[in-house]
C-alpha beads as a LAMMPS data file, in Angstrom:
LAMMPS data file: protein, C-alpha beads

107 atoms
106 bonds

1 atom types
1 bond types

-500.0 500.0 xlo xhi
-500.0 500.0 ylo yhi
-500.0 500.0 zlo zhi

Masses

1 110.0

Atoms # bond

1 1 1 126.232 248.759 197.253
2 1 1 123.463 247.635 194.934
3 1 1 122.839 243.867 195.380
4 1 1 121.658 243.520 191.785
5 1 1 124.824 245.157 190.494
6 1 1 127.077 242.589 192.160
7 1 1 124.928 239.743 190.820
8 1 1 124.979 241.286 187.352
9 1 1 128.783 241.378 187.375
10 1 1 129.007 237.645 188.035
11 1 1 126.431 236.830 185.378
12 1 1 128.455 238.697 182.724
13 1 1 131.300 236.209 182.952
14 1 1 130.792 233.191 180.675
15 1 1 130.827 229.745 182.241
16 1 1 129.825 230.960 185.689
17 1 1 127.277 228.717 187.352
18 1 1 124.795 229.960 189.896
19 1 1 126.827 228.144 192.578
20 1 1 129.791 230.453 192.107
21 1 1 127.511 233.413 192.780
22 1 1 126.585 232.122 196.247
23 1 1 129.506 233.828 198.052
24 1 1 128.517 237.142 196.451
25 1 1 124.931 236.683 197.597
26 1 1 126.117 235.876 201.124
27 1 1 128.180 239.071 201.216
28 1 1 125.191 241.065 199.992
29 1 1 123.053 239.531 202.736
30 1 1 125.696 240.473 205.323
31 1 1 125.563 244.093 204.192
32 1 1 121.845 244.524 204.823
33 1 1 120.906 246.814 207.674
34 1 1 118.991 245.667 210.722
35 1 1 115.951 247.537 209.410
36 1 1 116.184 245.714 206.061
37 1 1 116.586 242.391 207.840
38 1 1 113.574 243.053 210.052
39 1 1 111.543 244.045 207.011
40 1 1 112.579 240.894 205.142
41 1 1 111.732 238.670 208.111
42 1 1 108.408 240.450 208.566
43 1 1 107.569 239.860 204.895
44 1 1 108.447 236.182 205.242
45 1 1 106.261 235.863 208.346
46 1 1 103.388 237.620 206.586
47 1 1 103.615 235.244 203.611
48 1 1 103.608 232.281 205.987
49 1 1 100.518 233.593 207.757
50 1 1 98.744 234.116 204.441
51 1 1 99.641 230.591 203.349
52 1 1 98.335 229.133 206.595
53 1 1 95.132 231.191 206.372
54 1 1 94.418 229.667 202.953
55 1 1 95.197 226.072 203.870
56 1 1 92.435 223.555 204.480
57 1 1 92.026 221.744 207.780
58 1 1 93.390 218.601 206.146
59 1 1 96.507 220.474 204.969
60 1 1 96.927 221.975 208.441
61 1 1 96.653 218.571 210.088
62 1 1 99.216 217.154 207.665
63 1 1 101.617 220.059 208.309
64 1 1 101.290 219.596 212.066
65 1 1 101.772 215.822 211.733
66 1 1 105.002 216.399 209.798
67 1 1 106.199 218.853 212.455
68 1 1 105.369 216.331 215.189
69 1 1 107.213 213.550 213.340
70 1 1 110.321 215.710 212.861
71 1 1 110.262 216.629 216.531
72 1 1 110.051 212.965 217.532
73 1 1 112.930 212.137 215.188
74 1 1 115.056 214.915 216.697
75 1 1 114.313 213.708 220.224
76 1 1 115.098 210.095 219.264
77 1 1 118.406 211.179 217.692
78 1 1 119.347 213.195 220.789
79 1 1 118.457 210.226 223.005
80 1 1 120.554 207.910 220.818
81 1 1 123.530 210.275 221.089
82 1 1 123.121 210.532 224.850
83 1 1 122.858 206.746 225.214
84 1 1 125.997 206.294 223.095
85 1 1 127.848 208.834 225.216
86 1 1 126.835 207.073 228.441
87 1 1 127.730 203.667 226.989
88 1 1 131.209 204.935 226.079
89 1 1 131.564 206.475 229.539
90 1 1 130.507 203.236 231.235
91 1 1 133.005 201.200 229.183
92 1 1 135.762 203.632 230.181
93 1 1 134.824 203.429 233.879
94 1 1 134.526 199.649 233.708
95 1 1 137.958 199.355 232.055
96 1 1 139.507 201.504 234.781
97 1 1 137.919 199.406 237.534
98 1 1 139.248 196.224 235.911
99 1 1 142.726 197.757 235.632
100 1 1 142.661 198.753 239.311
101 1 1 141.504 195.283 240.340
102 1 1 144.249 193.630 238.271
103 1 1 146.951 195.923 239.614
104 1 1 145.710 195.470 243.181
105 1 1 145.683 191.690 242.810
106 1 1 149.178 191.708 241.365
107 1 1 148.064 190.294 238.010

Bonds

1 1 1 2
2 1 2 3
3 1 3 4
4 1 4 5
5 1 5 6
6 1 6 7
7 1 7 8
8 1 8 9
9 1 9 10
10 1 10 11
11 1 11 12
12 1 12 13
13 1 13 14
14 1 14 15
15 1 15 16
16 1 16 17
17 1 17 18
18 1 18 19
19 1 19 20
20 1 20 21
21 1 21 22
22 1 22 23
23 1 23 24
24 1 24 25
25 1 25 26
26 1 26 27
27 1 27 28
28 1 28 29
29 1 29 30
30 1 30 31
31 1 31 32
32 1 32 33
33 1 33 34
34 1 34 35
35 1 35 36
36 1 36 37
37 1 37 38
38 1 38 39
39 1 39 40
40 1 40 41
41 1 41 42
42 1 42 43
43 1 43 44
44 1 44 45
45 1 45 46
46 1 46 47
47 1 47 48
48 1 48 49
49 1 49 50
50 1 50 51
51 1 51 52
52 1 52 53
53 1 53 54
54 1 54 55
55 1 55 56
56 1 56 57
57 1 57 58
58 1 58 59
59 1 59 60
60 1 60 61
61 1 61 62
62 1 62 63
63 1 63 64
64 1 64 65
65 1 65 66
66 1 66 67
67 1 67 68
68 1 68 69
69 1 69 70
70 1 70 71
71 1 71 72
72 1 72 73
73 1 73 74
74 1 74 75
75 1 75 76
76 1 76 77
77 1 77 78
78 1 78 79
79 1 79 80
80 1 80 81
81 1 81 82
82 1 82 83
83 1 83 84
84 1 84 85
85 1 85 86
86 1 86 87
87 1 87 88
88 1 88 89
89 1 89 90
90 1 90 91
91 1 91 92
92 1 92 93
93 1 93 94
94 1 94 95
95 1 95 96
96 1 96 97
97 1 97 98
98 1 98 99
99 1 99 100
100 1 100 101
101 1 101 102
102 1 102 103
103 1 103 104
104 1 104 105
105 1 105 106
106 1 106 107
């Protein structure tokens, strides 16, 4: 199946936005062979390497700083989720202890 042919069919219909073509593009991507996928990923990696080879030290430092900041944000978000989970767990345990104490005291 020619990927361009399926895109051309959707573009022939009037009033079709590019958003309605997304499912077609996803199907086309699913049909690619492993060899095509590897080639595409290799091309992407090569372009990234070329971009990085051309960047200045200042640009590199900025890119690494952004990566570091995103990593810190991800870790902080994971820690927040874990703390929330433990807080909910502790409230549950505490409630059960109180219930046991009340039932044991005959309250």
